[in-house]
C-alpha positions, 0 to 999 in steps of 0.5 A, spaced: 541 546 839 547 551 839 549 555 845 554 561 845 556 564 851 560 570 853 564 569 859 570 572 863 576 568 863 578 568 871 572 568 875 568 563 870 563 569 870 557 568 865 556 575 862 551 573 857 548 567 853 544 566 847 541 559 844 537 557 838 537 552 832 544 549 830 542 551 823 545 558 824 552 559 824 556 560 830 558 567 828 551 569 828 550 567 835 556 571 837 554 577 833 548 577 838 552 577 844 556 583 842 551 588 845 554 586 852 561 588 850 563 595 853 569 599 852 573 596 858 573 589 855 578 585 851 574 579 847 578 573 846 576 568 841 578 562 836 578 562 829 571 561 827 570 568 829 575 572 825 569 574 820 569 582 818 562 583 820 563 580 827 570 584 828 566 590 826 561 589 831 565 588 836 569 595 835 562 598 834 561 597 842 568 600 844 571 593 846 578 591 844 579 584 841 584 578 840 582 573 835 585 567 832 585 567 824 583 562 820 589 559 817 587 561 810 586 568 812 592 572 810 592 579 811 596 584 807 602 587 811 602 594 811 608 596 816 612 591 820 613 593 827 620 592 831 617 586 835 616 582 828 608 583 829 605 587 823 599 592 821 594 591 817 587 593 814 581 589 814 575 592 812 575 599 815 579 596 821 586 598 822 589 592 826 595 588 828 597 581 826 601 577 831 604 570 828 607 565 833 609 558 833 605 554 838 608 547 840 605 542 845 607 536 848 603 530 848 603 525 854 607 520 850 613 525 849 611 527 842 610 534 840 605 537 835 604 544 833 602 550 828 602 557 827 597 561 829 596 568 827 592 573 831 588 579 830 588 584 835 586 592 836 591 593 841 596 596 835 602 599 840 607 593 840 610 597 846 604 596 851 602 589 848 608 585 847 606 579 842 608 574 848 604 577 853 598 577 848 599 570 846 599 568 854 592 572 854 590 568 848 592 561 852 587 563 857 581 563 852 583 555 852 581 555 859 575 558 858 573 554 853 574 548 856 570 550 862 565 554 858 565 559 863 571 563 866 574 571 868 580 574 869 583 582 869 589 584 866 594 586 872 596 593 868 589 597 865 584 593 869 581 590 862 576 584 863 578 578 859 572 575 855 572 569 851 567 566 846 566 559 846 
């Protein structure tokens, strides 16, 4: 059995859930949840959710997204922005890509890290600087750990959502 939820990242409010046999892919269940998205929402999702069809379904609902790419996906650089992020095109979508090194410290004092590549419909680098979007993406991790969670952006009042 597989359970896929759409939840808010601050109050841990559950918006919708679908479940079924594990023979279907996570992205199939995620597509079923897109009908619950609204134009005031920003969807936060991990690298299993960067497929062209799913991203298009999210934008058809009018929602924005901030989704981590799989490590093998390297979208073309169409224009580099002053903050180091860049514009790209995936399918019919004009998107922005933010690349960031993420480092974490282990309990024994060691460190590990990776480069994250985030795709977003938030293309204005002045309104949505990379550091702010990385902090938002980090909130998705909290929602994934608890499986339900919700928060609002201080500016703009958009709901932050997570799949997981």
